[in-house]
N, C-alpha and C positions, 0 to 999 in steps of 0.2 A: 188757239190755232192761229197761225200767221197766214196772211193772204199776200201772195207775191205775184207780180206780173212780169218783172224784167229779169234778164239773164244775170246781170251783175249781182243783184240782191240774192237770188237763189244760190249762186256760186259762193257768195260770202257766208250765208247761213250754213251751207254744207261744210265749208272750210272750218268754221268755228266748231262744228260738231266733231270733225275729224281731229282737231287739236285736243279735244276732250277724250278721244279714244272711243267715241260712240259709233255704233254700226248704223247703217242707213238702209231702209227698205223703200221700195218705190213701186207705185201702182199707176201706170198711165191709163187715162180714160178719155172719153169724149163726152162725159157728163150724162145727165138724166139718170141719176143713180137709182138702182134697185138692189134687192138683197144679194144678187150676184156680185155686184160691185163691192158692196159692203163686206162680203165674205173675203174678197181679195184683200181689202184693207185690213181686216182683222187678222188675216194670216201674216201680213207684213208686220203689223204691230206686235204680234206674238213672237216673231223671229228676229226683229231688229230693235235697236234702242230708239230710233227715230224713223218716222214714216212720212214720206212726201207723196202726195197724190197730185198728178197733173190733170188738168181739165182743158182740153184743146180740141175743137172740132177741126180736124185736119183736112183742108180742101184738096190736098194732093192725093188722097185715097178715095175720092169720089170721081166717077167718070161722068160723061155727059148724060143728062136725063136721069141721074140718080137723085137722092133725096137730100142733098146738101142744104139747100135753102129751107127745107122744112124739117130738118133734123131737130128733135125736141131738145129744148134748152131751158133751164131754170137755175141759174147760178145761186140764187138765194136759197132755194130748197136744197140744192146739192151741198152748199156750204154748211148748212145746219146739220145735214146727215153726216158729213165727214167729221165735223167738229164733235158731234154727239158720240162718236165711237173712239175718239182720241187721236185722230190724225194730227200731226204736228204742223205740216205746211200744206196748204192748197195752192198749187202753182198754176196760175191761169194766164199763160203767156198770150200776148197779142199776136195777130198775124204778122205784124212788122218785126216782132221779136224773133219769131221762128223763121220767117222768110223775108229778110230785109231787101230793100231795093237792090237789084242786080244779082240776086241769088240765082245760082245756076248749077248746083251740085245735086246729083241724084244717086241713091243707093239701090242696087239691084241684087237680089238673091236669085240667081239665074234659074236653077232647076226647080226648087220648091215653090216658086211663084207661078209655075205653070199648072194647068189642070185644075180640077175642083173649082173653087171660086175664081181662080185666076183666068179660067177660060172665058167666063162671061164678064169679068171685071178686070180687063187687061192692065189698067194703070194702078189698081188698088194696092197691090203688095209693094210696088216701088214706093208709093206714098207712105205705107206703113213702115217699111225699112228705113226710109229717110228720116221720118219724124222720130222714130224710136232711137235711131243713132244720135240725133241731135239732143234728145231728152237724156239719154244715157250720159252724154258728154257734159251736160249742164248739171245733172243731179249727182253723178258719180256714185251710184248706189252699190251696196254690197250684195243685195238681193233685189230681184224684181219679180213681181207676181202677175201672172197672166191667167186668164180663164181657159179651160180646156174646151169650152163651147166653140171658140175660134181655133179649131185644132190645127188647121193649115198655118194660121198666123203664129201659133205657138211653136210649131216645128221650124218655121222660117226665122223666128227670133232666136231660137237656140242655135241655128246654123250661123246666123249673123254674129251672134255673141262669140262663137268659136272662131269664125273666120277673121273677125276684126280684133281679136285678142282682148275683148272686154273681160276684166276680172270681176264678173258678176254672176251670181248663181241665179239661174232662171227657174222659177217655181211654177209648175202648172197646178191650178186649183180645179178640182172636179166641178162639173157642170152643176149649177144650182137650178132646181126646177120648181115650178108651181106644184100645188098639191095634185093636180091632174096630170102632171108629167111634162107640160110644156116648158121648154128651156126659157129661163128668164132672159129678156132682151129689151133694150130701150125701144126697139121698133114694135114691140107688142102693143104699145100705146096707140098705134095706128089702127088696130083691129076693132071692128064693132063686135057686138055680142055673138052674132051668128058666125062671123069669120073666125072669131076666137075659138068657137066650138069646132069648126071645120078643120082648122089647122092642127088639131090634135092628131091628124093623120100622120104627122111627123113622128110623134112618140109611138103611135101604134105600129108604124113601120119598123121602128127600132126594136120594139119589144118582140115583134114577129120574127125579125132577123136573128135576134139573140136566141130565141127558142128554137128556131129552125136549125141553126148551126149547132146549138147545144145538144140537139137530139141526133145529130149526124156523126157517125164514127169517123168518116174521112173528109168532112167538110162538104160544102155544097158548091156546085159549079156556079161561078159568079154570074154569068148571063142569066141563068135560071133564077137565081135569087133576086137579081135586079128586076127581072120581069114581074116577079111576084110582088115586090115592093112598089113597083110602078103602078100596079093594079090597085094597091091600097091607097096610094096618093090620088090617083085619078078618080077613085070612088067618092072623094070628098069634094063637094061643090065649090067651084072657084079656085081650087088648088091645082097648080101645074108644076111639075118637077123641073127645076133648072138642071140639076144633075143628081144622080144616085151612083155612088162609086164605092168600091171596096178596095182598099189600098193597104200597102205595107205601112206599118205604124211609124217607121222612121223615114223612109225614102219617099213615101206617098205615091209610089208607083202602083198601078193596078195589078191585082192578083187574079190568076185564073181560077183559083179555088178559094172560097170564103171559109176561113177556118179560125180557130182560136188565135188571138193575138193580132188579127187584122183589124182595121178600122173601117167601119161603115160611116160614110159622110154623105149628107143630103142637103139640098137647098130647094126651097119651094117658093113659088110666087103665089100670093093670095090676091085674086081678082086684079092682077096686073098692077097692084099698088104697093104691096109690101113683100119684101124678100126676106125669108127667115132661114137660118141654117141650124143644123143639129148634127150630132155624131155619137158614136159609141164604139168602144172596143168590144169586139165579138169574143 
């Protein structure tokens, strides 16, 4: 596996692959790899001749008082994991590479960045859209793999790809969960043993909603279901809902009736120190 930091080198490697007629897969990450990340990489390796994984903790998607300074990082560990499954290039650009002195361009996906996580993290999705656009331009992939755990992000990336005419197939990979149902996340590292147990309320709420909608012939009134899910979240010590929303799977607009095909999306704060998200298609 090659390790690359600068833009010219990654562009040159990609150009050489293109000359050989090889297809390129891409997985953008912020590091601290877990089985969820590795599943995305394996999907890319399966579908493309070459795979590039980027590792860059993007400051532009963190708002004030968020966990940028404490975000878990271990490049040596991550490198070993990526190399172990057959990644071709680990691209770890510096801050200066991504945002050189005088940088002043921002990418905004206007509608899909609102609501859900965008409501409490107003700068987040502009940061995501901007860094992904830059990475797409540098890596020039044929496919890019994103996890469905960040459902709003995935929808936004698909819209961005369409709007900016990137000739890239965006692949959404199903959520990878722990044995007890908790969605894998780099931020799970922040949880102590009791918090880890309490935050299972996220998965419990999801399972309850799927069962509730599945047993209803005509769906469930959204306010009614949200109130029931809020009760599940509030019953877990230290857990406070940031939002619980039931939305259209494409437009992410709220629905009046929770029925098959809609998406339930949730975000929960754990003891005011960790924010975790999850979702499911009903």
